[in-house]
C-alpha positions as MATLAB code, in Angstrom:
seq = 'MRGFLVALQFLTILPVRLKAAVSDDDFSSSIAWFPAVGLIVGFVLAFSYGALSYLFPLPVVCAFVTALGALFSGGLHIDGFIDTVDGIASGADKKRMLEIMREGRPGALGLAAVVLLFLSKYALLISLPKGTVEVSLVAMSVFSRGSFVAASIFYPYAREGDGLGKRFIGKVKRGGAVMAALTLLAVSAFVFRLNALILIPVVAAVFLACNHYFMKKIGGLTGDTIGAVGEVIEAVVLAIAVVLI';
ca = [
     124.390  108.480   73.831;
     121.019  107.268   73.396;
     120.007  106.189   76.962;
     121.514  109.761   77.744;
     119.078  111.697   75.600;
     116.564  109.586   76.395;
     117.296  110.267   80.341;
     117.408  113.562   79.820;
     114.095  114.088   77.454;
     112.191  112.210   80.229;
     113.442  114.245   83.337;
     113.809  117.301   82.153;
     111.848  120.109   79.972;
     114.987  120.255   77.288;
     113.993  120.241   73.766;
     115.672  116.699   73.170;
     115.039  115.437   69.579;
     115.656  111.720   68.755;
     115.705  110.209   65.769;
     113.523  106.830   66.122;
     110.549  106.521   68.831;
     111.721  105.433   72.228;
     111.304  101.925   72.643;
     111.095  100.072   75.986;
     114.848   99.068   75.665;
     115.669  102.748   75.579;
     113.905  103.670   78.714;
     115.931  100.791   80.534;
     119.429  102.108   79.078;
     118.454  105.187   80.209;
     117.931  104.783   83.755;
     121.723  104.332   84.122;
     121.834  108.078   83.062;
     119.202  109.556   85.951;
     122.139  110.745   88.207;
     124.052  112.308   85.745;
     120.754  114.216   84.481;
     120.567  115.184   88.313;
     124.243  116.454   88.185;
     122.928  118.656   85.198;
     119.858  119.737   86.901;
     121.701  120.686   89.873;
     124.337  122.934   87.786;
     121.288  124.577   86.182;
     119.704  125.677   89.836;
     123.375  126.197   91.306;
     123.886  128.836   88.164;
     120.735  130.200   88.369;
     121.004  130.837   92.334;
     124.616  132.552   91.352;
     123.424  134.529   88.651;
     120.287  135.707   90.256;
     121.679  136.513   93.831;
     123.345  139.541   91.802;
     120.041  141.144   91.287;
     117.449  139.866   94.125;
     117.229  139.859   97.531;
     118.099  136.111   99.226;
     114.243  135.432   99.480;
     113.176  136.274   96.419;
     116.245  134.008   94.830;
     115.374  130.904   97.334;
     111.677  131.154   95.859;
     112.580  131.286   92.303;
     115.058  128.635   92.658;
     112.446  126.007   94.486;
     110.296  127.164   91.852;
     112.590  126.333   89.543;
     113.331  123.005   90.552;
     109.792  121.814   89.695;
     109.580  123.481   86.538;
     112.512  122.091   85.145;
     111.564  118.682   85.619;
     108.017  119.797   83.852;
     106.306  119.136   87.143;
     106.956  115.385   86.864;
     107.900  114.674   90.279;
     105.714  117.216   92.099;
     102.308  115.766   90.293;
     103.487  112.210   91.170;
     104.151  113.378   95.214;
     100.606  114.851   95.052;
      98.710  112.336   93.325;
     100.636  109.716   95.979;
      99.825  111.638   98.814;
      96.106  111.868   97.292;
      95.931  108.159   97.276;
      97.545  107.205  100.374;
      95.713  109.436  102.519;
      92.661  108.708  101.154;
      92.044  106.132  103.592;
      90.902  103.333  100.734;
      92.007   99.802  100.079;
      94.797   99.396   97.320;
      92.797   99.310   94.239;
      91.199  102.690   95.106;
      94.229  103.492   96.387;
      95.828  103.571   93.001;
      92.730  104.351   90.687;
      92.961  107.901   92.877;
      96.642  108.006   92.196;
      95.892  107.085   88.264;
      93.118  110.308   88.110;
      95.512  112.774   88.468;
      93.097  115.268   90.055;
      94.935  117.209   92.742;
      92.813  116.795   96.095;
      93.202  118.942   98.961;
      95.633  117.095  100.688;
      97.801  116.586   98.121;
      97.632  120.466   97.513;
      98.446  121.225  101.272;
     101.628  118.724  101.025;
     103.076  119.924   98.371;
     102.602  123.775   99.749;
     104.333  122.607  102.878;
     106.917  120.716  100.666;
     107.703  123.828   98.924;
     107.875  126.122  102.143;
     110.226  123.132  103.983;
     112.841  123.402  100.661;
     112.544  127.215  100.829;
     113.060  127.963  103.997;
     116.369  125.217  104.065;
     117.836  127.028  101.221;
     117.203  130.269  102.808;
     119.445  128.691  105.904;
     122.241  127.496  104.246;
     125.580  129.900  104.699;
     126.585  131.751  101.901;
     128.598  129.761   99.456;
     127.010  126.491  100.409;
     124.128  126.362   98.545;
     125.211  125.525   95.086;
     126.787  122.348   95.787;
     123.890  121.626   97.890;
     121.289  122.209   95.171;
     123.978  119.735   92.982;
     123.447  116.982   95.570;
     119.868  117.242   96.634;
     119.236  116.642   92.437;
     121.649  113.933   92.206;
     120.443  111.974   95.343;
     116.652  112.501   94.246;
     116.862  111.108   90.902;
     119.745  108.663   92.027;
     116.692  107.286   94.632;
     114.714  106.563   91.110;
     117.387  103.862   90.048;
     117.445  102.672   93.526;
     113.859  101.814   93.487;
     113.539  100.299   90.118;
     116.514   97.775   91.344;
     114.665   96.650   94.927;
     111.156   97.078   94.830;
     108.408   95.786   92.495;
     105.493   97.232   90.648;
     102.182   97.784   92.439;
      99.765   97.845   89.323;
      98.830   94.927   87.631;
      98.547   96.577   84.169;
     101.174   98.942   82.454;
     102.028  102.410   83.826;
     104.981  104.513   83.372;
     106.471  103.283   86.444;
     106.786   99.610   84.718;
     109.144  100.751   81.933;
     111.947  101.420   84.608;
     111.048   98.981   87.653;
     113.247   96.102   87.225;
     114.716   97.231   84.330;
     118.240   98.331   85.553;
     121.094   96.303   84.278;
     124.049   96.090   86.572;
     126.445   98.105   84.350;
     123.796  100.753   84.999;
     123.507  100.075   88.435;
     127.407  100.933   89.056;
     127.242  103.531   87.076;
     124.586  105.239   88.746;
     125.930  104.589   92.355;
     129.202  105.869   91.308;
     128.061  108.676   90.098;
     126.211  109.132   93.368;
     129.379  108.796   95.473;
     131.060  110.808   93.479;
     129.202  113.932   94.372;
     128.536  112.873   97.766;
     131.967  112.884   98.466;
     132.917  116.046   96.786;
     130.284  118.001   98.454;
     129.895  116.280  101.988;
     133.659  115.309  102.248;
     133.538  112.678  105.074;
     130.258  114.226  106.170;
     129.132  111.977  103.226;
     129.328  108.604  106.056;
     126.453  110.725  107.669;
     124.745  111.845  104.088;
     124.473  108.213  102.809;
     123.256  106.323  105.811;
     120.556  108.838  106.906;
     119.056  109.325  103.069;
     119.297  105.616  102.465;
     117.286  105.539  105.681;
     114.683  107.729  104.742;
     114.580  106.059  101.236;
     113.702  102.767  102.872;
     111.176  103.719  105.453;
     109.033  105.474  102.511;
     109.157  102.369  100.303;
     108.855  100.341  103.043;
     105.255  102.176  104.275;
     104.013  102.329  100.265;
     104.819   98.337  100.249;
     102.679   97.974  102.743;
      99.700  100.334  101.499;
      99.877   99.338   97.830;
     101.990   96.161   97.754;
     104.604   98.180   95.705;
     106.091  101.250   94.129;
     104.291  103.138   91.153;
     105.637  105.773   88.928;
     104.083  108.621   91.174;
     105.398  107.045   94.624;
     108.882  106.943   93.024;
     108.710  110.715   92.075;
     107.184  111.603   95.325;
     110.001  109.877   97.455;
     112.509  111.675   95.118;
     110.782  114.842   96.525;
     111.291  113.872   99.620;
     115.118  113.044   99.166;
     115.588  116.845   98.012;
     114.095  118.185  101.416;
     116.308  115.768  103.290;
     119.493  116.509  101.803;
     119.005  119.999  102.290;
     118.533  119.638  105.967;
     121.700  117.877  106.450;
     123.040  120.251  104.287;
     121.920  122.716  106.797;
     123.271  120.721  109.740;
     126.429  119.456  108.334;
     127.740  121.951  105.846;
];
């Protein structure tokens, strides 16, 4: 249960109180719970969408839910997305790219990219048929957090020193990986049914393509790149939902 609380504290702005300081072992055990926390985030977004739909026009509701998705995670993944774009788009060598990503000062390209990301999510949400938005929000949140687990399993850490991503990358235990995978499969089957056979390979292809690119550019992943891929996968899941549901 402590692992779940650590995951909830790390991935959301919910006021979770832990009796003792969070150790590296706590972080390792929390990874298995990332998709479950994604499920909670999805439920919050879905409930907000449903409740606000009785009060406001659809464009307002979709704009609010898009913003809430970023705010509920404390802007953590959006920050990683901006830093990743700034670093990779700099055209510098690996060392300088990692330095730019760590500096955390948003550049013009990163800000432009995140605006396009928000517009894409908004456009996709507003394009979903009525009655399918709520389940799509749940699916995108779970798949996004599930990608964090997969990234931590299959890819090395890019930095030589310490960093946030080092607490997770390479630290997933077998039981945790199975638990995360089962959560992901259950949600995809419930939301997309047989179309999950299309959804999962497409999301996997995007995940592999993004991370293969980072491997070529910086020799591994960081906390920023993991968050960035999670944001991209959210948009991809919504796009697939528009087509399939």
